[in-house]
N, C-alpha and C positions, 0 to 999 in steps of 0.2 A: 434742913434741906438735904436730900440725898445727893451723893456724889454721882457724876455722870461718867459712864464708861462707853468709849467709842464702839467697842465690840458688841456690847449689849444693844446700843441704839441702832447699829447696823442690822442686827438680827431682828429687832422688833419693828423698825420702820423701813429698812432697806427693801426695795422691790415689793412693797406691800401697797396694794391699791384697794379701794373700797367701791363697791357697786353703788351707783347713784339711785337705783331703784329699790334694792332689798338690803343694802348695807352689809352685804357679805364681804369678808376679807378675802382677797385674791392675791397670791404671790406670783409675780410674773416679771420678766425683764423687758417685755414689749407690750405695754398696755394698749397701744393703738390697734394691734392686731389680735387682741384677746377679748373673749366674752366672759361674762360672769359664770362661775362654776355652778351656781344654784339656779338662776333664772334665765341666763342666756343674754342678758342685756349687754350692749357693747360700750356703754359710756362708764368709764371708771375714773375715779379721782385718787390722788395720792393721799395716803393716810396722814392725818394731822399729827405733828410732833409736839404741838403746844395745846394745852387745855383751853378751850374757848370760853368757858364760863368763869 
């Protein structure tokens, strides 16, 4: 298992949200007032930090 680095995890997962419609990654500090950069959808979710499968 690889070692975890706090700096790397913050860069990869910090302030990264995923569009619920087109799955585009969006980097923002305020997801409530942000729309997707690709499709304009306004519902974003936090990027998962754990593998689901």
